C-alpha positions in Angstrom: -33.1 -17.0 22.6 -33.3 -18.3 19.0 -32.6 -14.8 17.6 -29.7 -14.3 19.9 -28.1 -17.5 18.8 -28.5 -16.5 15.1 -27.0 -13.1 15.9 -24.1 -14.9 17.6 -23.5 -17.0 14.4 -23.2 -13.9 12.4 -20.6 -11.7 13.9 -17.8 -13.9 12.6 -16.4 -11.5 10.1 -12.8 -10.9 10.6 -9.5 -10.1 9.3 -9.7 -8.0 6.3 -13.1 -7.5 6.5 -16.7 -8.4 7.5 -19.0 -5.8 9.1 -22.2 -6.3 10.9 -24.7 -3.8 9.5 -27.5 -6.2 10.3 -29.8 -6.5 13.3 -27.1 -8.0 15.4 -24.9 -5.0 15.0 -27.8 -2.7 15.8 -28.6 -4.6 19.0 -25.0 -4.5 20.3 -23.8 -1.2 18.8 -23.9 0.7 15.6 -20.3 0.2 14.7 -20.8 -2.3 11.9 -18.7 -5.3 13.0 -16.8 -7.1 10.3 -16.1 -10.5 12.0 -18.7 -13.2 11.6 -18.5 -15.3 14.7 -21.2 -17.7 15.8 -20.4 -16.8 19.4 -21.2 -13.1 19.1 -24.8 -13.1 18.1 -25.0 -12.1 14.4 -27.8 -12.8 12.0 -27.6 -15.8 9.7 -28.2 -13.3 6.8 -25.4 -10.8 6.7 -24.3 -8.1 4.3 -20.9 -6.5 3.7 -21.0 -3.0 2.3 -18.3 -0.5 1.1 -18.8 1.4 4.4 -18.0 -1.7 6.4 -15.5 -3.6 4.3 -12.4 -1.9 2.9 -12.0 -4.4 0.1 -15.0 -2.9 -1.7 -14.7 0.3 -3.6 -15.8 3.4 -1.7 -15.8 7.1 -2.4 -15.5 8.9 1.0 -16.2 12.3 -0.4 -19.6 11.4 -1.8 -20.3 8.6 0.7 -21.1 6.2 -2.2 -19.9 2.7 -2.7 -20.3 0.2 -5.5 -20.3 -3.3 -4.1 -22.3 -5.3 -1.6 -22.2 -9.0 -0.7 -24.9 -10.9 1.3 -24.5 -14.4 2.7 -27.3 -16.6 4.0 -26.2 -19.3 6.5 -28.0 -22.2 8.0 -27.8 -22.6 11.8 -25.3 -25.3 12.8 -23.9 -25.8 9.3 -20.7 -24.8 7.6 -22.2 -25.1 4.1 -23.3 -22.2 2.0 -26.2 -23.5 -0.2 -26.7 -22.7 -3.9 -27.6 -19.0 -4.3 -26.7 -18.5 -0.6 -24.1 -15.9 -1.5 -25.2 -12.9 -3.6 -22.9 -10.2 -4.9 -24.1 -6.9 -6.4 -22.3 -3.9 -7.9 -23.3 -0.8 -9.7 -21.5 2.1 -11.5 -21.1 5.3 -9.6 -19.8 8.8 -10.6 -16.4 9.8 -9.3 -14.2 12.8 -10.1 -10.9 12.6 -12.0 -7.9 13.4 -10.0 -7.3 16.2 -12.4 -10.5 18.1 -11.4 -10.9 20.2 -14.6 -11.8 17.0 -16.5 -15.0 16.5 -14.4 -16.0 13.0 -13.6 -16.4 9.5 -15.0 -18.1 6.2 -14.0 -16.3 3.7 -11.9 -17.5 0.3 -10.7 -16.1 -2.1 -8.2 -16.0 -5.7 -9.5 -14.8 -8.6 -7.4 -13.1 -6.1 -5.0 -11.1 -4.4 -7.8 -11.7 -1.0 -9.3 -12.9 -0.8 -13.0 -13.8 1.8 -15.5 -17.5 1.7 -16.5 -17.9 4.7 -18.8 -17.7 8.4 -19.6 -20.7 10.6 -18.9 -21.7 14.1 -20.0 -19.6 15.2 -17.0 -16.3 14.1 -18.7 -14.9 17.2 -20.4 -12.7 15.7 -23.0 -15.3 13.5 -24.7 -17.8 14.3 -27.4 -20.3 11.5 -26.8 -21.1 9.5 -23.7 -19.5 6.0 -23.5 -20.8 3.1 -21.4 -18.5 0.1 -21.7 -20.5 -1.7 -19.1 -23.6 -1.6 -21.4 -21.5 -3.7 -23.8 -20.7 -6.2 -21.0 -17.1 -4.9 -20.7 -15.0 -3.7 -17.8 -11.5 -2.2 -18.0 -9.0 -1.6 -15.2 -8.2 2.0 -14.4 -4.4 2.1 -14.7 -3.6 5.7 -14.0 -5.7 8.6 -12.6 -3.3 11.3 -11.5 -2.9 15.1 -11.3 0.8 14.9 -10.5 2.8 17.6 -12.3 5.6 16.2 -14.6 8.1 17.9 -16.8 9.1 16.3 -20.1 11.8 17.3 -22.6 12.4 16.9 -26.3 13.4 13.3 -26.9 12.0 12.0 -23.6 8.9 10.0 -23.1 6.0 9.8 -20.7 5.9 6.1 -19.7 2.4 4.8 -19.4 1.1 1.4 -18.5 0.8 -1.7 -20.7 3.6 -0.8 -23.1 2.3 2.7 -24.0 4.5 5.8 -24.0 3.9 9.4 -25.1 7.0 10.7 -26.8 7.8 14.4 -26.9 9.1 14.6 -30.5 9.6 18.4 -31.1 8.5 21.8 -30.0 7.8 24.3 -32.8 10.1 27.4 -33.2 7.5 29.7 -31.6 7.1 27.4 -28.6 3.3 27.3 -29.2 2.9 23.7 -30.4 4.4 20.4 -29.5 4.5 17.3 -31.7 3.8 14.1 -29.7 3.7 10.4 -30.7 2.0 7.6 -28.9 3.9 4.3 -29.0 2.6 0.8 -28.1 5.3 -1.8 -27.6 7.8 0.3 -29.6 5.4 1.0 -32.6 4.0 4.5 -33.3 0.2 4.2 -33.3 -0.8 7.9 -33.1 0.4 11.5 -33.6 -0.8 14.7 -32.2 0.0 18.5 -32.4 -1.0 20.2 -29.2 -0.9 23.7 -27.7 -0.6 24.8 -24.1 -3.5 24.1 -21.8 -4.9 21.4 -24.1 -5.6 17.6 -23.8 -4.1 14.8 -25.8 -6.7 12.1 -26.1 -6.2 8.7 -27.7 -9.4 6.9 -28.8 -9.7 3.3 -29.9 -12.3 0.6 -30.2 -12.6 -1.5 -27.1 -14.4 -4.7 -28.0 -17.9 -3.7 -29.0 -17.5 -0.1 -27.7 -16.4 2.3 -30.4 -14.1 5.3 -30.0 -13.4 4.9 -26.3 -10.8 7.4 -24.9 -8.2 5.1 -23.6 -5.6 7.7 -22.7 -5.9 11.4 -21.8 -3.0 13.7 -20.9 -3.4 17.3 -20.0 -0.5 19.5 -21.4 -0.5 22.5 -19.1 2.4 24.5 -20.7 4.9 24.3 -23.5 8.3 26.0 -23.2 10.9 26.7 -25.8 14.3 28.0 -24.6 17.7 28.5 -26.1 18.9 25.2 -24.8 15.9 23.3 -23.5 12.4 22.6 -24.8 10.0 21.4 -22.2 6.4 20.3 -21.8 4.6 20.3 -18.4 1.9 17.7 -17.8 -0.7 18.1 -15.0 -3.1 15.3 -15.6 -3.0 11.6 -16.8 -5.8 9.1 -17.2 -5.5 5.7 -18.7 -7.7 2.6 -18.8 -6.6 -0.8 -19.9 -7.0 -2.0 -23.4 -7.4 -5.5 -22.0 -11.0 -5.8 -20.7 -13.1 -8.3 -18.8 -16.0 -9.5 -21.0 -19.1 -10.4 -18.9 -22.5 -11.8 -19.8 -25.2 -13.8 -18.1 -24.0 -17.3 -17.1 -20.3 -16.4 -17.0 -18.6 -18.0 -14.0 -15.9 -16.3 -11.8 -14.7 -18.7 -9.2 -17.7 -19.9 -7.2 -19.9 -17.1 -8.5 -22.1 -17.0 -11.7 -23.5 -13.8 -13.3 -27.3 -13.8 -13.1 -27.8 -10.2 -14.3 -25.8 -7.6 -16.2 -26.8 -4.2 -17.6 -25.8 -0.6 -17.6 -27.2 -0.4 -14.1 -25.0 -3.0 -12.6 -24.1 -6.7 -12.1 -25.5 -9.4 -9.9 -23.8 -12.7 -9.2 -24.7 -15.8 -7.1 -22.9 -19.0 -6.2 -24.0 -21.7 -8.5 -23.0 -24.6 -6.3 -22.9 -25.1 -2.5 -19.5 -24.8 -0.8 -18.2 -25.4 2.6 -16.5 -23.1 5.1 -14.2 -25.8 6.4 -12.0 -24.9 9.4 -8.6 -23.5 8.6 -9.4 -23.1 4.9 -9.1 -20.1 2.6 -12.1 -20.4 0.2 -11.6 -18.8 -3.2 -14.9 -16.9 -3.9 -14.2 -14.9 -7.1 -11.2 -13.0 -8.5 -8.9 -12.0 -5.6 -11.7 -12.2 -3.1 -11.7 -15.1 -0.7 -13.2 -16.1 2.7 -10.6 -16.9 5.4 -12.0 -19.4 7.9 -10.7 -19.8 11.4 -9.0 -23.0 12.3 -11.4 -23.4 15.3 -14.4 -25.5 16.2 -16.5 -22.3 16.1 -17.5 -21.0 12.7 -15.6 -17.7 12.2 -14.7 -16.2 8.9 -14.2 -13.0 6.9 -13.7 -11.9 3.3 -10.1 -11.0 2.4 -8.6 -9.6 -0.8 -5.3 -11.1 -2.0 -2.6 -8.5 -2.2 0.0 -10.3 -4.3 1.4 -7.2 -6.0 4.0 -5.2 -4.1 2.7 -1.8 -3.0 0.9 0.2 -0.3 -2.6 -0.8 0.7 -5.1 1.0 2.8 -6.9 -0.9 5.6 -9.9 1.2 6.8 -12.4 1.0 9.6 -16.1 1.4 9.5 -17.2 4.8 8.4 -18.6 7.3 10.9 -21.4 9.2 9.2 -25.1 9.9 9.5 -25.9 6.2 9.0 -23.1 4.5 10.9 -22.6 6.6 14.1 -19.5 4.5 14.9 -18.0 5.3 18.3 -15.8 2.2 18.9 -13.3 0.7 16.5 -11.9 -2.8 17.3 -10.5 -5.4 15.0 -14.1 -6.4 14.3 -14.7 -3.2 12.4 -11.2 -1.9 11.8 -9.0 -4.4 10.1 -5.9 -2.3 10.7 -5.9 -3.4 14.3 -4.1 -6.7 15.2 -6.3 -9.7 15.2 -5.8 -13.5 15.2 -8.8 -15.2 13.5 -7.8 -18.8 14.6 -7.7 -17.9 18.3 -10.1 -15.0 18.1 -7.5 -12.8 19.9 -7.7 -9.0 19.6 -5.9 -6.4 21.8 -6.7 -2.9 20.5 -9.7 -0.5 20.6 -10.3 3.1 19.8 -13.3 4.8 21.4 -15.0 8.1 21.1 -16.3 8.7 24.6 -18.3 11.9 23.8 -20.3 13.1 20.9 -18.4 15.1 18.3 -19.0 18.8 18.7 -19.3 20.3 15.2 -16.1 19.1 13.7 -14.0 18.7 16.8 -13.2 15.8 19.1 -12.8 17.3 22.6 -9.7 16.9 24.8 -9.4 13.4 26.1 -12.6 12.3 24.4 -10.7 9.8 22.1 -9.4 6.8 24.1 -7.0 4.1 22.8 -6.4 0.9 24.8 -4.5 -2.3 24.2 -3.6 -5.3 26.3 -1.4 -8.4 25.8 -2.7 -11.8 24.8 -1.3 -15.2 24.2 -1.2 -16.5 20.6 0.3 -19.6 19.1 3.6 -19.5 17.1 3.1 -20.3 13.4 5.5 -23.1 14.2 3.0 -24.8 16.5 5.6 -27.1 18.2 6.9 -24.0 20.0 3.6 -23.3 21.8 2.6 -19.7 22.5 3.9 -16.2 23.1 2.5 -12.9 24.3 1.6 -10.4 21.6 0.1 -6.9 21.8 -1.1 -4.6 19.1 0.2 -1.1 19.5 -0.9 1.7 17.1 -2.0 -1.0 14.6 1.3 -2.8 14.6 2.2 -6.2 16.0 4.5 -6.2 19.0 6.1 -8.8 21.2 5.1 -8.6 24.9 6.6 -11.7 26.5 6.9 -15.5 26.7 5.1 -17.8 29.2 7.2 -20.2 31.2 8.7 -23.2 29.4 8.9 -21.5 26.0 11.9 -22.9 24.0 12.8 -24.9 27.1 13.2 -21.8 29.3 11.6 -22.4 32.7 11.0 -18.8 33.5 8.5 -16.5 31.9 9.5 -13.2 30.2 7.5 -10.0 30.1 9.2 -7.1 28.4 6.0 -5.1 28.8 6.6 -5.2 32.6 9.8 -3.3 31.8 7.8 -0.7 29.8 9.3 -2.1 26.6 7.8 -3.2 23.3 9.6 -4.9 20.4 8.2 -5.6 17.0 7.5 -9.1 15.9 9.6 -9.2 12.6 9.1 -12.8 11.5 6.6 -15.5 12.7 6.2 -18.2 10.1 6.4 -21.9 9.5 7.6 -21.6 5.8 9.9 -24.3 4.5 13.4 -23.1 3.5 16.4 -25.0 2.2 20.0 -24.0 2.9 23.1 -25.6 1.6 26.5 -25.5 3.2 27.9 -22.0 3.1 24.5 -20.4 2.3 22.5 -18.1 4.6 18.9 -17.2 5.4 18.5 -13.4 5.4 16.6 -12.3 8.5 15.4 -8.8 9.5 17.4 -5.8 10.9 20.7 -7.0 9.2 20.7 -10.5 10.7 21.5 -13.6 8.7 21.7 -17.3 9.7 24.4 -19.3 7.9 24.7 -23.1 7.6 28.4 -23.3 8.2 29.0 -27.0 8.2 27.2 -30.4 8.5 28.9 -33.0 10.6 30.3 -36.2 9.1 27.3 -38.2 10.2 24.8 -35.8 8.7 22.9 -35.5 12.0 23.9 -32.0 13.1 24.6 -28.6 11.6 26.9 -25.8 12.8 24.9 -22.5 12.5 26.4 -19.1 12.6 24.4 -15.9 13.3 25.7 -12.7 11.7 24.6 -9.1 12.3 25.6 -6.6 9.6 28.2 -9.1 8.4 29.8 -9.6 11.8 29.7 -13.0 13.5 27.5 -12.7 16.6 26.7 -16.2 17.7 27.0 -19.9 16.8 25.3 -23.1 17.8 25.1 -26.8 16.9 21.6 -28.1 16.2 20.3 -31.6 15.4 17.4 -32.5 13.1 14.1 -31.6 14.6 15.9 -29.1 16.9 15.6 -25.4 17.4 18.4 -22.8 17.3 17.8 -20.0 19.9 19.6 -16.6 20.1 19.2 -14.7 23.4 20.0 -11.1 24.1 19.0 -8.3 26.5 16.2 -5.8 25.5 16.4 -2.8 27.7 15.9 -4.0 31.3 14.7 -7.4 30.1 17.5 -9.9 30.3 18.2 -13.0 28.2 15.2 -12.7 25.9 15.0 -15.2 23.1 15.3 -12.9 20.0 15.6 -15.4 17.2 14.4 -18.9 16.9 14.8 -21.3 13.9 13.4 -24.8 13.8 15.7 -27.2 11.9 13.5 -30.0 10.6 16.1 -32.0 8.7 19.9 -32.1 8.4 21.0 -33.9 5.2 24.4 -35.1 4.0 25.3 -36.8 0.7 28.4 -37.3 -1.4 27.7 -34.2 -3.4 25.4 -32.0 -1.3 25.0 -31.0 2.4 21.6 -29.4 3.1 19.6 -28.0 6.0 15.8 -27.6 5.9 14.1 -25.0 8.1 10.4 -25.1 9.0 9.8 -22.0 11.0 11.5 -18.8 12.1 10.6 -16.3 14.8 12.4 -13.0 15.3 11.9 -10.1 17.6 13.4 -6.7 16.9 16.4 -5.5 18.8 15.2 -1.9 18.1 12.6 -1.5 20.8 10.2 1.1 22.1 10.7 2.3 25.7 7.5 3.7 27.0 6.4 5.7 30.1 3.4 7.6 31.3 3.1 11.0 29.6 4.8 9.9 26.4 3.1 11.4 23.3 2.6 9.6 20.0 1.1 12.0 17.5 -2.2 13.4 19.1 -2.3 10.7 21.8 -0.6 10.6 25.2 0.0 7.6 27.4 -2.2 7.9 30.5 -1.5 4.4 32.0 1.0 1.6 31.3 1.5 -1.7 33.1 2.0 -5.4 32.4 -1.8 -5.5 31.8 -1.8 -3.0 29.0 -1.6 0.6 27.7 -4.1 3.4 27.6 -3.8 6.6 25.6 -6.0 9.8 25.2 -5.8 12.8 23.0 -4.0 15.6 24.7 -5.8 18.4 22.8 -8.9 18.7 20.7 -8.8 17.2 17.2 -10.2 19.1 14.3 -11.8 17.0 11.6 -11.5 19.6 8.8 -13.1 18.6 5.5 -10.8 16.9 3.0 -8.0 16.4 5.6 -6.0 13.4 6.7 -5.5 13.6 10.5 -2.5 11.7 11.9 -3.6 10.2 15.3 -0.7 8.0 16.4 1.9 6.0 14.6 0.4 4.7 11.4 -3.2 5.3 12.4 -5.0 8.3 10.9 -8.5 9.6 10.3 -9.4 10.3 6.7 -12.1 13.0 6.5 -14.5 13.5 3.5 -14.2 16.7 1.5 -17.9 17.2 2.1 -20.2 19.5 4.1 -21.4 16.3 5.8 -19.0 15.1 8.5 -17.8 11.6 7.4 -14.6 9.9 8.3 -12.9 6.6 9.0 -9.7 5.4 10.7 -7.1 3.8 8.4 -3.6 2.5 8.2 -1.4 2.1 5.2 0.6 -1.1 5.0 3.3 -2.3 2.7 3.1 -5.7 1.2 5.6 -7.9 3.0 8.9 -7.5 1.1 10.4 -10.6 2.8 7.9 -12.8 1.0 8.6 -11.4 -2.5 9.5 -14.1 -5.0 12.5 -13.2 -7.2 13.1 -14.9 -10.6 16.7 -15.3 -11.6 17.2 -16.3 -15.2 18.9 -15.1 -18.4 17.2 -12.1 -20.1 17.2 -14.0 -23.4 16.2 -17.7 -24.1 16.9 -19.6 -27.3 14.4 -21.9 -28.9 15.4 -25.5 -28.4 18.0 -24.7 -25.7 17.4 -25.5 -22.1 17.3 -22.5 -19.7 17.7 -22.6 -16.0 15.1 -20.7 -13.9 15.6 -20.3 -10.2 13.3 -18.6 -7.7 14.3 -17.2 -4.3 12.9 -15.1 -1.5 15.1 -13.3 1.0 18.1 -14.8 -0.9 16.9 -18.4 -0.2 15.7 -20.9 -2.7 11.9 -21.5 -2.6 10.5 -25.0 -3.4 7.1 -25.8 -5.0 6.8 -22.5 -6.8 4.6 -22.6 -9.9 6.3 -20.9 -12.9 4.3 -19.6 -15.8 5.5 -18.4 -19.2 2.7 -16.0 -20.3 -0.5 -18.0 -19.5 1.2 -21.4 -19.7 2.4 -23.3 -16.6 5.9 -24.6 -17.3 6.5 -26.5 -14.0 7.3 -26.0 -10.3 10.7 -25.5 -8.6 12.4 -28.4 -6.8 14.2 -28.5 -3.5 17.0 -26.3 -5.0 14.4 -23.7 -6.0 15.1 -24.2 -9.7 13.5 -25.8 -12.8 14.7 -26.2 -16.4 12.7 -25.1 -19.4 13.2 -25.5 -23.1 11.3 -22.9 -25.1 9.6 -23.8 -28.3 8.5 -20.4 -29.8 10.0 -17.0 -30.3 8.7 -13.8 -28.8 8.7 -11.6 -25.7 7.0 -13.2 -22.7 6.5 -12.6 -19.0 7.7 -15.2 -16.6 5.7 -15.3 -13.4 6.3 -17.2 -10.1 3.5 -17.9 -7.7 3.2 -19.7 -4.4 0.7 -19.3 -1.5 2.1 -17.1 1.3 4.4 -15.2 -1.1 4.2 -12.1 -3.2 4.3 -13.2 -6.9 7.4 -12.3 -8.9 7.7 -11.6 -12.6 10.3 -10.9 -15.2 10.2 -10.2 -18.9 12.3 -12.5 -21.2 12.9 -12.6 -24.9 12.9 -15.9 -26.8 14.9 -15.9 -30.0 15.4 -18.5 -32.7 18.4 -20.8 -32.7 21.4 -19.0 -34.1 19.8 -15.6 -33.6 21.4 -13.2 -31.1 19.8 -10.3 -29.5 21.6 -7.1 -28.4 21.5 -6.5 -24.7 22.1 -3.0 -23.2 23.2 -1.7 -19.9 23.8 1.9 -18.8 26.1 3.2 -16.1 26.0 4.8 -13.6 22.6 3.3 -12.5 21.3 6.6 -11.1 21.4 9.0 -14.0 21.3 12.8 -13.6 21.0 15.7 -16.0 24.6 16.6 -17.2 26.1 13.2 -16.6 28.4 11.5 -19.1 27.1 8.0 -19.3 28.5 4.7 -20.7 26.2 2.6 -22.8 27.3 -1.1 -23.1 26.1 -3.5 -25.8 26.6 -7.2 -25.5 25.2 -10.3 -27.2 22.5 -12.5 -25.7 24.4 -15.8 -26.2 27.5 -15.4 -24.2 27.1 -11.8 -23.0 30.2 -10.8 -25.0 30.8 -7.1 -26.0 29.4 -6.2 -29.5 31.5 -3.6 -31.4 30.2 -1.5 -34.4 26.7 -1.2 -33.0 24.6 1.9 -33.6 23.1 3.3 -30.4 20.1 5.7 -30.1 19.2 7.7 -27.0 15.7 9.1 -27.0 15.4 8.6 -30.8 18.7 10.6 -31.4 21.7 8.6 -32.8 24.7 8.7 -30.5 27.8 9.9 -32.2 30.1 7.0 -33.2 29.6 3.3 -32.7 30.4 0.9 -29.9 34.1 0.1 -29.6 35.8 -3.3 -29.0 34.6 -3.2 -25.4 31.0 -2.8 -26.6 30.6 0.7 -25.1 29.9 4.2 -26.3 29.8 7.4 -24.3 27.0 10.0 -24.3 26.3 13.3 -22.4 22.8 13.4 -21.0 21.6 17.0 -21.5 17.9 16.8 -20.3 16.0 14.9 -17.6 13.1 12.6 -18.4 12.4 9.0 -19.4 14.3 7.9 -22.5 14.4 4.7 -24.6 17.9 3.6 -25.5 18.2 1.3 -28.6 21.0 -0.6 -30.3 21.1 -2.0 -33.8 23.6 -4.0 -35.8 23.2 -6.2 -38.9 22.8 -9.8 -38.0 21.4 -9.1 -34.5 17.9 -8.6 -33.2 17.5 -5.0 -32.0 17.7 -4.4 -28.2 16.4 -1.6 -26.0 16.1 -0.5 -22.5 14.3 2.4 -20.8 16.2 4.8 -18.5 15.2 7.5 -16.1 17.2 10.7 -15.9 16.5 12.8 -12.8 16.6 16.5 -12.7 18.7 18.4 -10.2 16.1 20.4 -8.4 14.4 21.1 -5.1 10.8 20.0 -4.8 8.6 20.7 -1.8 5.6 18.8 -0.4 3.3 19.9 2.5 1.8 17.4 5.0 0.1 17.1 8.3 -1.8 20.4 8.4 -2.7 21.1 12.0 -5.2 23.8 13.2 -5.7 24.1 16.9 -7.9 24.7 18.7 -10.8 24.0 16.3 -13.0 26.6 17.9 -12.0 30.0 19.3 -13.7 33.2 20.4 -13.3 36.4 18.3 -9.9 37.9 18.7 -8.3 34.7 20.0 -5.5 33.2 17.8 -5.3 29.7 16.4 -2.0 27.9 15.9 -1.5 26.6 12.4 1.3 24.1 11.7 2.4 22.3 8.6 5.3 20.0 7.7 7.4 21.1 4.7 9.6 18.4 3.1 12.2 18.9 0.3 11.6 15.8 -1.8 14.1 16.9 -4.5 17.8 16.0 -4.8 19.4 19.4 -4.1 18.9 22.1 -1.4 16.5 24.9 -2.1 14.0 27.3 -0.6 10.3 27.8 -0.8 7.8 30.3 0.4 5.2 28.8 2.7 2.1 30.9 2.2 -0.8 30.9 4.6 -4.2 31.7 3.0 -7.3 32.3 5.1 -10.6 32.5 3.1 -8.5 32.7 -0.1 -6.5 35.7 1.1 -2.8 35.7 1.9 -2.4 36.6 5.6 1.1 35.4 6.4 4.1 33.7 4.8 7.5 32.3 5.7 10.5 31.4 3.5 12.1 28.0 4.4 15.4 26.7 3.2 15.8 22.9 3.3 18.4 20.4 2.4 17.4 17.5 0.1 15.2 15.1 2.1 14.9 17.5 5.1 11.6 18.2 6.8 10.7 21.2 8.9 7.6 22.2 10.8 6.4 25.8 10.0 4.0 27.4 12.6 1.7 30.4 12.1 -0.5 32.2 14.6 -3.6 33.9 13.3 -6.7 35.6 14.8 -10.0 36.8 13.4 -12.5 39.1 15.1 -15.7 38.2 13.4 -17.7 35.0 14.1 -17.8 32.4 11.3 -16.1 29.5 9.6 -12.6 30.2 8.2 -10.9 28.1 5.6 -7.2 27.7 5.9 -5.0 26.7 2.9 -1.3 26.0 2.7 -0.1 24.5 -0.7 -2.6 21.8 -1.6 -3.7 21.2 2.0 -6.8 22.8 3.5 -8.7 22.9 6.7 -11.1 25.1 8.7 -11.8 26.4 12.1 -14.7 28.1 13.8 -14.8 31.6 15.4 -17.6 32.3 17.9 -18.7 35.7 19.2 -16.7 37.0 22.1 -18.4 36.5 25.5 -19.9 39.7 26.8 -17.8 39.8 29.9 -14.8 41.9 31.0 -11.5 40.3 30.6 -9.8 38.9 33.7 -7.4 41.9 33.8 -10.3 44.4 33.5 -12.3 42.5 36.1 -9.4 42.6 38.5 -9.0 46.3 37.9 -12.6 47.1 38.6 -12.5 45.0 41.8 -9.4 46.9 42.9 -11.1 50.3 42.3 -14.2 49.1 44.1 -12.1 47.9 47.0 -10.3 51.3 47.3 -13.6 53.2 47.2 -15.1 50.9 49.8 -12.2 51.5 52.2 -12.4 55.3 51.7 -16.1 55.1 52.5 -15.4 53.1 55.6 -12.8 55.7 56.7 
């Protein structure tokens, strides 16, 4: 009994990640649960690994990970004692994206990916380099094998202010002169030929001659009108490094050991896992703790930067024979940690045969559950996870004062939950809150007594509804969703209505919105590889219609956003994942002049979704300069000149940033703008130069485009025209005596068709000799003009078929081939940069059905003749 209780206390790992790889997981199943919950029977000593927690660095192809974290809990306590949390990480070898370069050492550190060193497997180095041996870690900024074309005068824009400028191609087209700039200053030159590497080395702390930037120049071209360079590989590490040594503290953790073999950290002081708290552990890694009487928590990684993030499930391999994925071991599925509510599961009901999942052997199921609104005064609503996205399923009775219950799932309908928050927002008379799907809520007028507000709801700029709401009241908008009538679609809680002589304001403390763009479901509907087998008010079940091939190196789309990623390895290794975008509605936006003047007050305002945000910390460089007030603004008077980054930060929002120049009193900086905004090769553009003080046009300024002086100077309107003759990234500068130089970087796109291949499908995964497989691939024209491409099918490195496809810009088409092989064996299929495989078995030594019928017919005739 004691052990069971300990195991219960350990399975509390949730949300973005805790997995049970301990004894508890092995007693229940081998899936590697990630939620530590004292009610599920987990050990009090628990370890997160890269195979079980997607926040840690993991190389699927090699099956190796870098980081592990072990916690030791005490039964009945929410405190983690000194040294009760241990974190370990070690460097591992990983391949460059540009494969010809070989490999380098990478290390996960505090759930972020860092460069550890170059080994003898790195082709562009002369001597091995281990920065971790010097107690240093640098971020990997770029690791790409994307093909890019650069033209004379253009630049390859890198990270941290670096750019590689294409200065000139020699007359024979054999050599290109390149310059490396850092923040506008040339720091290196190089003369390179085709199929060579540009490598920039510099000292990094105590490490000498570290290759900081590597660029592979695949080809140099010199034409009568255009000189071009084609790049096929870029690698860059940061010149800003983390210095680590024994005794250094990061959050609650202290380094106890560091060497070339890895880093160990432990918590120096005890800390509490208090209910409802987010406990900062180190760097971006935290524990989120359920707001519940039971102890339930999980590690999460803060994703403040906008972008796409992968949420993966526990790996299926030789060690983790995972057959069931739930929110406990796949953080892509919907889960509410406070209420311990989950709805989705994905189950392999049979063992995988070779590399194929048999027909109907993969089962997905989900069912609705009640969860509380973020605005807790509203009570609860029904939610259901569907294909790893959160959907609305209905309301219980008496929600928003409506006596009847609502179940849209009963009408075979699902609508996404677009907003569910209790964030504080301030609106002033005439201003609006931007909602999703083109809706906006406007504070039209506050009554003379300051007690009530007239709200207007707009859809795509058209007035849709209005209502009068008092302080501590809720505005509700109802509409029909399919067959479900009068469903509350939008709710906004008005906490305070305020009226003064100068300002009328309305304060919101919670918004809920359901999408009016709904899914209508029925039995037999297909979503990717899955087909709905049952649907009712109690839930949805789906199964795979056909067998699913897990070809090495492939990404297999299952349904919606859910996919399997398969290792490029002879060992079958894969995991489910979803890619999520950081929430754009929570992005903080800084609005302020581009140039500040020393000694002069500047106004800085911060908004999100076009609404002022209060209590936002604003930093100039590393210095905090204050927090925004109720109007989302603060005033700052700069004291020193320079170029700085303003940043805005608040919990629950994605941080915002903006670069500003601070000039001395009486000094004016030149500001530039270019029109049109979207530049294309062959455009005549207008470059406008203004001053930083009053934004007035500046005449007589010299303008440079890509290092070449533009003919003439700016006129009285501050503009000069220029014909753009080549695509690429260019720096535009302006100079004039008495002004500080200004510059901007512009991107000129090339008119061309570009094609990408995706979703390679080979079915069935196994056939008998002579039987054909169907091979499908999606072709997309990602360029900006129409074009055609040849889709070539290779089997075992030989071309066996092809098809020419013509596509408009942005158009996608599915191309299908049918191919048969007679001899038994494994056959590799390649289309573009995609590859897969299928198996051919020996033909069964039986007559075909047609031949069998023929023999039976002859036998029957002979039998009748004999009888007669």
